[in-house]
N, CA, C and O atoms as CSV, one atom per row, in Angstrom:
chain,resi,resn,atom,element,x,y,z
A,1,MET,N,N,132.976,98.329,1.867
A,1,MET,CA,C,133.484,99.188,2.905
A,1,MET,C,C,134.402,100.235,2.278
A,1,MET,O,O,135.158,99.943,1.351
A,2,THR,N,N,134.323,101.455,2.798
A,2,THR,CA,C,135.263,102.507,2.411
A,2,THR,C,C,135.930,103.057,3.665
A,2,THR,O,O,135.390,102.991,4.769
A,3,ILE,N,N,137.118,103.599,3.454
A,3,ILE,CA,C,137.844,104.263,4.539
A,3,ILE,C,C,138.208,105.662,4.068
A,3,ILE,O,O,138.297,105.907,2.865
A,4,GLU,N,N,138.419,106.587,5.006
A,4,GLU,CA,C,138.839,107.941,4.651
A,4,GLU,C,C,140.354,108.019,4.704
A,4,GLU,O,O,140.975,107.645,5.698
A,5,VAL,N,N,140.942,108.512,3.616
A,5,VAL,CA,C,142.387,108.658,3.550
A,5,VAL,C,C,142.735,110.069,3.085
A,5,VAL,O,O,141.904,110.769,2.508
A,6,LEU,N,N,143.968,110.471,3.343
A,6,LEU,CA,C,144.449,111.774,2.915
A,6,LEU,C,C,144.369,111.880,1.402
A,6,LEU,O,O,144.917,111.042,0.686
A,7,LYS,N,N,143.687,112.907,0.917
A,7,LYS,CA,C,143.603,113.162,-0.524
A,7,LYS,C,C,144.573,114.260,-0.922
A,7,LYS,O,O,145.320,114.123,-1.891
A,8,SER,N,N,144.553,115.365,-0.156
A,8,SER,CA,C,145.347,116.539,-0.497
A,8,SER,C,C,145.793,117.259,0.761
A,8,SER,O,O,145.140,117.203,1.803
A,9,LYS,N,N,146.945,117.951,0.631
A,9,LYS,CA,C,147.396,118.760,1.764
A,9,LYS,C,C,148.168,119.962,1.247
A,9,LYS,O,O,149.059,119.839,0.407
A,10,ILE,N,N,147.805,121.128,1.771
A,10,ILE,CA,C,148.592,122.347,1.571
A,10,ILE,C,C,149.330,122.536,2.885
A,10,ILE,O,O,148.736,122.904,3.898
A,11,HIS,N,N,150.629,122.280,2.856
A,11,HIS,CA,C,151.416,122.241,4.083
A,11,HIS,C,C,152.058,123.593,4.371
A,11,HIS,O,O,152.921,124.060,3.627
A,12,ARG,N,N,151.625,124.203,5.453
A,12,ARG,CA,C,152.208,125.436,5.978
A,12,ARG,C,C,152.008,126.643,5.061
A,12,ARG,O,O,152.922,127.066,4.353
A,13,VAL,N,N,150.791,127.183,5.096
A,13,VAL,CA,C,150.513,128.467,4.461
A,13,VAL,C,C,150.172,129.474,5.552
A,13,VAL,O,O,149.786,129.113,6.664
A,14,LYS,N,N,150.323,130.733,5.204
A,14,LYS,CA,C,150.101,131.818,6.161
A,14,LYS,C,C,148.715,132.415,5.963
A,14,LYS,O,O,148.301,132.671,4.832
A,15,ILE,N,N,147.999,132.635,7.058
A,15,ILE,CA,C,146.717,133.331,7.002
A,15,ILE,C,C,146.983,134.781,6.604
A,15,ILE,O,O,147.746,135.489,7.261
A,16,THR,N,N,146.337,135.212,5.511
A,16,THR,CA,C,146.532,136.582,5.033
A,16,THR,C,C,145.398,137.509,5.433
A,16,THR,O,O,145.584,138.724,5.496
A,17,HIS,N,N,144.227,136.949,5.704
A,17,HIS,CA,C,143.048,137.743,6.074
A,17,HIS,C,C,142.179,136.912,7.018
A,17,HIS,O,O,142.260,135.684,7.051
A,18,ALA,N,N,141.355,137.612,7.775
A,18,ALA,CA,C,140.320,136.975,8.599
A,18,ALA,C,C,139.096,137.880,8.542
A,18,ALA,O,O,139.154,139.039,8.952
A,19,GLU,N,N,137.990,137.347,8.034
A,19,GLU,CA,C,136.766,138.123,7.836
A,19,GLU,C,C,135.649,137.545,8.716
A,19,GLU,O,O,134.936,136.629,8.305
A,20,LEU,N,N,135.509,138.079,9.907
A,20,LEU,CA,C,134.530,137.559,10.857
A,20,LEU,C,C,133.099,137.673,10.339
A,20,LEU,O,O,132.318,136.733,10.489
A,21,HIS,N,N,132.745,138.785,9.743
A,21,HIS,CA,C,131.359,139.017,9.309
A,21,HIS,C,C,131.178,138.570,7.868
A,21,HIS,O,O,131.009,139.380,6.957
A,22,TYR,N,N,131.218,137.259,7.692
A,22,TYR,CA,C,131.104,136.615,6.390
A,22,TYR,C,C,130.348,135.315,6.607
A,22,TYR,O,O,130.289,134.815,7.731
A,23,VAL,N,N,129.776,134.771,5.567
A,23,VAL,CA,C,128.953,133.570,5.694
A,23,VAL,C,C,129.722,132.416,6.316
A,23,VAL,O,O,129.156,131.669,7.115
A,24,GLY,N,N,130.972,132.251,5.979
A,24,GLY,CA,C,131.788,131.180,6.542
A,24,GLY,C,C,132.563,130.451,5.483
A,24,GLY,O,O,132.142,130.407,4.327
A,25,SER,N,N,133.695,129.873,5.852
A,25,SER,CA,C,134.526,129.086,4.946
A,25,SER,C,C,135.978,129.526,5.019
A,25,SER,O,O,136.361,130.314,5.883
A,26,ILE,N,N,136.785,129.003,4.092
A,26,ILE,CA,C,138.149,129.462,3.899
A,26,ILE,C,C,138.316,129.808,2.424
A,26,ILE,O,O,137.964,129.019,1.548
A,27,THR,N,N,138.846,130.976,2.164
A,27,THR,CA,C,139.139,131.401,0.800
A,27,THR,C,C,140.606,131.090,0.529
A,27,THR,O,O,141.481,131.471,1.307
A,28,ILE,N,N,140.875,130.390,-0.586
A,28,ILE,CA,C,142.226,129.962,-0.925
A,28,ILE,C,C,142.539,130.387,-2.361
A,28,ILE,O,O,141.719,130.211,-3.262
A,29,ASP,N,N,143.722,130.944,-2.559
A,29,ASP,CA,C,144.221,131.284,-3.894
A,29,ASP,C,C,143.974,130.102,-4.824
A,29,ASP,O,O,144.325,128.967,-4.501
A,30,GLU,N,N,143.375,130.367,-5.969
A,30,GLU,CA,C,143.023,129.295,-6.905
A,30,GLU,C,C,144.253,128.533,-7.398
A,30,GLU,O,O,144.148,127.345,-7.705
A,31,ASP,N,N,145.407,129.180,-7.482
A,31,ASP,CA,C,146.630,128.471,-7.864
A,31,ASP,C,C,146.973,127.382,-6.847
A,31,ASP,O,O,147.369,126.279,-7.224
A,32,LEU,N,N,146.822,127.696,-5.559
A,32,LEU,CA,C,147.077,126.705,-4.510
A,32,LEU,C,C,146.064,125.574,-4.587
A,32,LEU,O,O,146.416,124.405,-4.433
A,33,MET,N,N,144.803,125.925,-4.826
A,33,MET,CA,C,143.764,124.896,-4.946
A,33,MET,C,C,144.087,123.927,-6.080
A,33,MET,O,O,144.013,122.710,-5.908
A,34,ASP,N,N,144.445,124.473,-7.235
A,34,ASP,CA,C,144.761,123.626,-8.386
A,34,ASP,C,C,145.953,122.719,-8.093
A,34,ASP,O,O,145.920,121.520,-8.370
A,35,ALA,N,N,147.000,123.306,-7.530
A,35,ALA,CA,C,148.223,122.536,-7.255
A,35,ALA,C,C,147.958,121.406,-6.274
A,35,ALA,O,O,148.550,120.332,-6.380
A,36,ALA,N,N,147.058,121.651,-5.310
A,36,ALA,CA,C,146.763,120.653,-4.274
A,36,ALA,C,C,145.594,119.744,-4.629
A,36,ALA,O,O,145.253,118.849,-3.855
A,37,PHE,N,N,144.974,119.960,-5.793
A,37,PHE,CA,C,143.842,119.128,-6.202
A,37,PHE,C,C,142.692,119.259,-5.194
A,37,PHE,O,O,142.071,118.270,-4.806
A,38,ILE,N,N,142.425,120.503,-4.782
A,38,ILE,CA,C,141.316,120.819,-3.873
A,38,ILE,C,C,140.288,121.618,-4.670
A,38,ILE,O,O,140.642,122.513,-5.438
A,39,PHE,N,N,139.025,121.288,-4.480
A,39,PHE,CA,C,137.947,121.866,-5.276
A,39,PHE,C,C,137.137,122.893,-4.484
A,39,PHE,O,O,137.067,122.848,-3.256
A,40,GLU,N,N,136.526,123.821,-5.230
A,40,GLU,CA,C,135.621,124.778,-4.598
A,40,GLU,C,C,134.488,124.009,-3.923
A,40,GLU,O,O,133.961,123.050,-4.486
A,41,ASN,N,N,134.122,124.425,-2.736
A,41,ASN,CA,C,133.072,123.833,-1.899
A,41,ASN,C,C,133.478,122.522,-1.246
A,41,ASN,O,O,132.675,121.925,-0.529
A,42,GLU,N,N,134.698,122.060,-1.471
A,42,GLU,CA,C,135.155,120.824,-0.842
A,42,GLU,C,C,135.347,121.035,0.663
A,42,GLU,O,O,135.814,122.087,1.100
A,43,LYS,N,N,134.985,120.037,1.430
A,43,LYS,CA,C,135.206,120.062,2.880
A,43,LYS,C,C,136.694,119.882,3.157
A,43,LYS,O,O,137.344,119.003,2.591
A,44,VAL,N,N,137.224,120.737,4.044
A,44,VAL,CA,C,138.630,120.639,4.431
A,44,VAL,C,C,138.763,120.764,5.942
A,44,VAL,O,O,137.902,121.320,6.625
A,45,GLN,N,N,139.858,120.235,6.431
A,45,GLN,CA,C,140.225,120.399,7.841
A,45,GLN,C,C,141.367,121.403,7.879
A,45,GLN,O,O,142.302,121.332,7.081
A,46,ILE,N,N,141.277,122.341,8.822
A,46,ILE,CA,C,142.306,123.356,9.016
A,46,ILE,C,C,142.986,123.069,10.347
A,46,ILE,O,O,142.322,122.906,11.370
A,47,VAL,N,N,144.317,123.007,10.326
A,47,VAL,CA,C,145.098,122.778,11.535
A,47,VAL,C,C,146.005,123.996,11.715
A,47,VAL,O,O,146.835,124.296,10.856
A,48,ASN,N,N,145.839,124.690,12.836
A,48,ASN,CA,C,146.622,125.898,13.096
A,48,ASN,C,C,147.898,125.526,13.852
A,48,ASN,O,O,147.836,125.045,14.984
A,49,ILE,N,N,149.047,125.749,13.226
A,49,ILE,CA,C,150.338,125.431,13.839
A,49,ILE,C,C,150.590,126.309,15.064
A,49,ILE,O,O,151.181,125.854,16.044
A,50,ASN,N,N,150.143,127.571,15.012
A,50,ASN,CA,C,150.448,128.528,16.078
A,50,ASN,C,C,149.725,128.229,17.385
A,50,ASN,O,O,150.299,128.396,18.461
A,51,ASN,N,N,148.452,127.783,17.302
A,51,ASN,CA,C,147.692,127.622,18.546
A,51,ASN,C,C,147.065,126.232,18.731
A,51,ASN,O,O,146.397,125.988,19.736
A,52,GLY,N,N,147.272,125.331,17.781
A,52,GLY,CA,C,146.749,123.973,17.912
A,52,GLY,C,C,145.282,123.807,17.568
A,52,GLY,O,O,144.760,122.695,17.644
A,53,GLU,N,N,144.598,124.884,17.191
A,53,GLU,CA,C,143.177,124.787,16.822
A,53,GLU,C,C,142.997,123.913,15.585
A,53,GLU,O,O,143.836,123.897,14.684
A,54,ARG,N,N,141.874,123.181,15.566
A,54,ARG,CA,C,141.471,122.390,14.399
A,54,ARG,C,C,140.018,122.725,14.108
A,54,ARG,O,O,139.212,122.902,15.021
A,55,LEU,N,N,139.698,122.808,12.829
A,55,LEU,CA,C,138.308,123.067,12.452
A,55,LEU,C,C,138.058,122.513,11.065
A,55,LEU,O,O,138.992,122.257,10.305
A,56,GLU,N,N,136.790,122.332,10.746
A,56,GLU,CA,C,136.382,121.897,9.421
A,56,GLU,C,C,135.527,122.981,8.798
A,56,GLU,O,O,134.732,123.623,9.483
A,57,THR,N,N,135.688,123.185,7.505
A,57,THR,CA,C,134.910,124.163,6.764
A,57,THR,C,C,134.932,123.759,5.300
A,57,THR,O,O,135.310,122.634,4.971
A,58,TYR,N,N,134.533,124.662,4.422
A,58,TYR,CA,C,134.557,124.383,2.992
A,58,TYR,C,C,135.336,125.478,2.284
A,58,TYR,O,O,135.573,126.547,2.846
A,59,VAL,N,N,135.732,125.204,1.050
A,59,VAL,CA,C,136.641,126.074,0.308
A,59,VAL,C,C,135.889,126.993,-0.653
A,59,VAL,O,O,134.945,126.583,-1.329
A,60,ILE,N,N,136.333,128.241,-0.692
A,60,ILE,CA,C,135.907,129.226,-1.691
A,60,ILE,C,C,137.145,129.611,-2.493
A,60,ILE,O,O,138.229,129.762,-1.930
A,61,LYS,N,N,136.989,129.771,-3.810
A,61,LYS,CA,C,138.111,130.183,-4.661
A,61,LYS,C,C,138.521,131.614,-4.344
A,61,LYS,O,O,137.693,132.522,-4.267
A,62,GLY,N,N,139.830,131.784,-4.163
A,62,GLY,CA,C,140.393,133.117,-4.024
A,62,GLY,C,C,141.034,133.555,-5.323
A,62,GLY,O,O,141.171,132.769,-6.261
A,63,GLU,N,N,141.421,134.808,-5.368
A,63,GLU,CA,C,142.029,135.356,-6.578
A,63,GLU,C,C,143.307,134.601,-6.938
A,63,GLU,O,O,144.204,134.426,-6.114
A,64,ARG,N,N,143.360,134.163,-8.186
A,64,ARG,CA,C,144.507,133.402,-8.682
A,64,ARG,C,C,145.777,134.241,-8.598
A,64,ARG,O,O,145.801,135.389,-9.042
A,65,GLY,N,N,146.840,133.656,-8.022
A,65,GLY,CA,C,148.126,134.326,-7.932
A,65,GLY,C,C,148.265,135.315,-6.788
A,65,GLY,O,O,149.300,135.967,-6.651
A,66,SER,N,N,147.229,135.429,-5.967
A,66,SER,CA,C,147.224,136.426,-4.885
A,66,SER,C,C,147.924,135.941,-3.621
A,66,SER,O,O,148.361,136.755,-2.807
A,67,GLY,N,N,148.036,134.625,-3.443
A,67,GLY,CA,C,148.552,134.081,-2.188
A,67,GLY,C,C,147.543,134.151,-1.061
A,67,GLY,O,O,147.885,133.893,0.093
A,68,GLN,N,N,146.307,134.494,-1.376
A,68,GLN,CA,C,145.263,134.675,-0.359
A,68,GLN,C,C,144.895,133.377,0.344
A,68,GLN,O,O,144.647,132.352,-0.291
A,69,VAL,N,N,144.864,133.447,1.672
A,69,VAL,CA,C,144.325,132.382,2.516
A,69,VAL,C,C,143.566,133.115,3.618
A,69,VAL,O,O,144.170,133.686,4.526
A,70,CYS,N,N,142.243,133.092,3.529
A,70,CYS,CA,C,141.410,133.896,4.421
A,70,CYS,C,C,140.390,133.025,5.140
A,70,CYS,O,O,139.597,132.333,4.502
A,71,LEU,N,N,140.411,133.061,6.465
A,71,LEU,CA,C,139.372,132.383,7.245
A,71,LEU,C,C,138.190,133.331,7.377
A,71,LEU,O,O,138.347,134.502,7.722
A,72,ASN,N,N,137.001,132.802,7.096
A,72,ASN,CA,C,135.781,133.613,7.080
A,72,ASN,C,C,134.799,133.145,8.146
A,72,ASN,O,O,134.818,131.986,8.558
A,73,GLY,N,N,133.949,134.056,8.582
A,73,GLY,CA,C,132.906,133.728,9.541
A,73,GLY,C,C,133.490,133.326,10.884
A,73,GLY,O,O,134.561,133.805,11.257
A,74,PRO,N,N,132.804,132.451,11.621
A,74,PRO,CA,C,133.274,132.062,12.951
A,74,PRO,C,C,134.690,131.497,12.970
A,74,PRO,O,O,135.390,131.618,13.975
A,75,ALA,N,N,135.120,130.879,11.865
A,75,ALA,CA,C,136.479,130.334,11.802
A,75,ALA,C,C,137.529,131.425,11.965
A,75,ALA,O,O,138.653,131.141,12.378
A,76,ALA,N,N,137.182,132.661,11.648
A,76,ALA,CA,C,138.120,133.774,11.767
A,76,ALA,C,C,138.566,133.977,13.214
A,76,ALA,O,O,139.614,134.577,13.454
A,77,ARG,N,N,137.801,133.494,14.166
A,77,ARG,CA,C,138.182,133.603,15.580
A,77,ARG,C,C,139.198,132.533,15.995
A,77,ARG,O,O,139.743,132.597,17.098
A,78,ARG,N,N,139.456,131.558,15.129
A,78,ARG,CA,C,140.336,130.437,15.470
A,78,ARG,C,C,141.772,130.629,15.001
A,78,ARG,O,O,142.629,129.776,15.232
A,79,ALA,N,N,142.032,131.774,14.330
A,79,ALA,CA,C,143.383,132.066,13.839
A,79,ALA,C,C,143.531,133.569,13.675
A,79,ALA,O,O,142.549,134.305,13.579
A,80,GLN,N,N,144.769,134.000,13.645
A,80,GLN,CA,C,145.066,135.411,13.414
A,80,GLN,C,C,145.846,135.540,12.118
A,80,GLN,O,O,146.507,134.598,11.681
A,81,VAL,N,N,145.763,136.715,11.508
A,81,VAL,CA,C,146.569,136.979,10.329
A,81,VAL,C,C,148.032,136.723,10.698
A,81,VAL,O,O,148.516,137.199,11.725
A,82,GLY,N,N,148.717,135.976,9.857
A,82,GLY,CA,C,150.111,135.616,10.100
A,82,GLY,C,C,150.290,134.224,10.660
A,82,GLY,O,O,151.392,133.679,10.598
A,83,ASP,N,N,149.219,133.617,11.217
A,83,ASP,CA,C,149.320,132.242,11.702
A,83,ASP,C,C,149.617,131.299,10.536
A,83,ASP,O,O,149.203,131.540,9.402
A,84,ILE,N,N,150.333,130.237,10.833
A,84,ILE,CA,C,150.665,129.212,9.847
A,84,ILE,C,C,149.692,128.048,10.032
A,84,ILE,O,O,149.503,127.556,11.145
A,85,ILE,N,N,149.079,127.614,8.930
A,85,ILE,CA,C,148.107,126.521,8.984
A,85,ILE,C,C,148.457,125.432,7.977
A,85,ILE,O,O,149.249,125.630,7.056
A,86,ILE,N,N,147.844,124.290,8.187
A,86,ILE,CA,C,147.867,123.184,7.230
A,86,ILE,C,C,146.422,122.950,6.810
A,86,ILE,O,O,145.529,122.900,7.656
A,87,ILE,N,N,146.189,122.807,5.510
A,87,ILE,CA,C,144.853,122.573,4.963
A,87,ILE,C,C,144.830,121.145,4.422
A,87,ILE,O,O,145.645,120.785,3.573
A,88,ILE,N,N,143.895,120.336,4.917
A,88,ILE,CA,C,143.861,118.905,4.608
A,88,ILE,C,C,142.493,118.525,4.046
A,88,ILE,O,O,141.460,118.964,4.551
A,89,SER,N,N,142.500,117.705,2.995
A,89,SER,CA,C,141.246,117.117,2.522
A,89,SER,C,C,141.398,115.602,2.493
A,89,SER,O,O,142.498,115.072,2.341
A,90,TYR,N,N,140.276,114.926,2.641
A,90,TYR,CA,C,140.249,113.471,2.694
A,90,TYR,C,C,139.304,112.951,1.616
A,90,TYR,O,O,138.466,113.695,1.108
A,91,ALA,N,N,139.440,111.679,1.268
A,91,ALA,CA,C,138.542,111.044,0.308
A,91,ALA,C,C,138.177,109.656,0.811
A,91,ALA,O,O,138.987,108.982,1.447
A,92,ALA,N,N,136.952,109.236,0.520
A,92,ALA,CA,C,136.510,107.886,0.865
A,92,ALA,C,C,136.908,106.945,-0.267
A,92,ALA,O,O,136.631,107.204,-1.438
A,93,MET,N,N,137.562,105.852,0.106
A,93,MET,CA,C,138.037,104.871,-0.874
A,93,MET,C,C,137.881,103.474,-0.312
A,93,MET,O,O,137.794,103.267,0.898
A,94,THR,N,N,137.850,102.529,-1.223
A,94,THR,CA,C,137.917,101.144,-0.776
A,94,THR,C,C,139.347,100.885,-0.301
A,94,THR,O,O,140.263,101.608,-0.694
A,95,PRO,N,N,139.553,99.878,0.526
A,95,PRO,CA,C,140.922,99.554,0.931
A,95,PRO,C,C,141.841,99.284,-0.268
A,95,PRO,O,O,143.027,99.613,-0.225
A,96,GLU,N,N,141.303,98.692,-1.328
A,96,GLU,CA,C,142.107,98.423,-2.522
A,96,GLU,C,C,142.539,99.734,-3.186
A,96,GLU,O,O,143.697,99.881,-3.578
A,97,GLU,N,N,141.610,100.680,-3.310
A,97,GLU,CA,C,141.953,101.989,-3.881
A,97,GLU,C,C,142.963,102.712,-3.004
A,97,GLU,O,O,143.916,103.309,-3.505
A,98,ALA,N,N,142.751,102.656,-1.697
A,98,ALA,CA,C,143.662,103.326,-0.767
A,98,ALA,C,C,145.078,102.758,-0.863
A,98,ALA,O,O,146.053,103.484,-0.668
A,99,GLY,N,N,145.194,101.472,-1.162
A,99,GLY,CA,C,146.493,100.840,-1.260
A,99,GLY,C,C,147.356,101.366,-2.396
A,99,GLY,O,O,148.581,101.256,-2.344
A,100,ILE,N,N,146.730,101.937,-3.424
A,100,ILE,CA,C,147.493,102.474,-4.552
A,100,ILE,C,C,147.413,104.000,-4.657
A,100,ILE,O,O,148.091,104.609,-5.484
A,101,HIS,N,N,146.579,104.607,-3.813
A,101,HIS,CA,C,146.384,106.069,-3.855
A,101,HIS,C,C,147.644,106.813,-3.424
A,101,HIS,O,O,148.317,106.412,-2.474
A,102,LYS,N,N,147.957,107.898,-4.127
A,102,LYS,CA,C,149.059,108.786,-3.772
A,102,LYS,C,C,148.475,110.179,-3.521
A,102,LYS,O,O,147.999,110.820,-4.459
A,103,PRO,N,N,148.503,110.657,-2.279
A,103,PRO,CA,C,147.945,111.986,-1.999
A,103,PRO,C,C,148.760,113.086,-2.667
A,103,PRO,O,O,149.946,112.918,-2.952
A,104,THR,N,N,148.103,114.205,-2.907
A,104,THR,CA,C,148.761,115.390,-3.447
A,104,THR,C,C,149.122,116.291,-2.278
A,104,THR,O,O,148.242,116.732,-1.538
A,105,ILE,N,N,150.405,116.566,-2.106
A,105,ILE,CA,C,150.876,117.407,-1.006
A,105,ILE,C,C,151.743,118.506,-1.598
A,105,ILE,O,O,152.693,118.236,-2.332
A,106,ILE,N,N,151.407,119.751,-1.270
A,106,ILE,CA,C,152.208,120.869,-1.767
A,106,ILE,C,C,152.819,121.639,-0.602
A,106,ILE,O,O,152.294,121.636,0.512
A,107,PHE,N,N,153.933,122.293,-0.883
A,107,PHE,CA,C,154.693,123.038,0.118
A,107,PHE,C,C,154.923,124.463,-0.394
A,107,PHE,O,O,155.978,124.754,-0.958
A,108,PRO,N,N,153.942,125.351,-0.201
A,108,PRO,CA,C,154.104,126.726,-0.695
A,108,PRO,C,C,155.250,127.441,0.016
A,108,PRO,O,O,155.672,127.050,1.104
A,109,ASN,N,N,155.744,128.509,-0.634
A,109,ASN,CA,C,156.800,129.307,-0.012
A,109,ASN,C,C,156.207,130.255,1.036
A,109,ASN,O,O,155.012,130.187,1.321
A,110,ASP,N,N,157.010,131.113,1.597
A,110,ASP,CA,C,156.541,131.994,2.675
A,110,ASP,C,C,155.608,133.102,2.194
A,110,ASP,O,O,155.113,133.889,3.001
A,111,ARG,N,N,155.364,133.169,0.878
A,111,ARG,CA,C,154.396,134.113,0.320
A,111,ARG,C,C,153.147,133.386,-0.197
A,111,ARG,O,O,152.364,133.945,-0.966
A,112,ASN,N,N,152.976,132.130,0.239
A,112,ASN,CA,C,151.826,131.300,-0.152
A,112,ASN,C,C,151.769,131.051,-1.656
A,112,ASN,O,O,150.692,131.025,-2.251
A,113,ARG,N,N,152.919,130.872,-2.250
A,113,ARG,CA,C,152.977,130.582,-3.676
A,113,ARG,C,C,153.815,129.330,-3.926
A,113,ARG,O,O,154.661,128.948,-3.117
A,114,ILE,N,N,153.551,128.708,-5.069
A,114,ILE,CA,C,154.319,127.530,-5.473
A,114,ILE,C,C,155.492,128.023,-6.315
A,114,ILE,O,O,155.295,128.734,-7.300
A,115,ASP,N,N,156.700,127.650,-5.931
A,115,ASP,CA,C,157.891,128.081,-6.697
A,115,ASP,C,C,158.026,127.323,-7.986
A,115,ASP,O,O,158.965,127.559,-8.746
């Protein structure tokens, strides 16, 4: 048996762009991805602090050091530029693995960068 547990979280980043006419996904600054142990094409859950919306999508690498967090495609309708979101990823583990697992949680500054 496996259970899903929190693997990574980028806590409170600001949406910098919204691109409605795009294939879909969320573009995240590669520095944030590395710090949070989130991979390109990984499934993530997005929680919008401003309006309570939740959605699932996958990650695309953004320009390193840019602070970019861009919702693409239909997801762009679920947030506005300037909204604060939380980006969450989960992993399937055995209960034994989950008992010793420590999730990676980062807290970027108001410019979407790690101090």
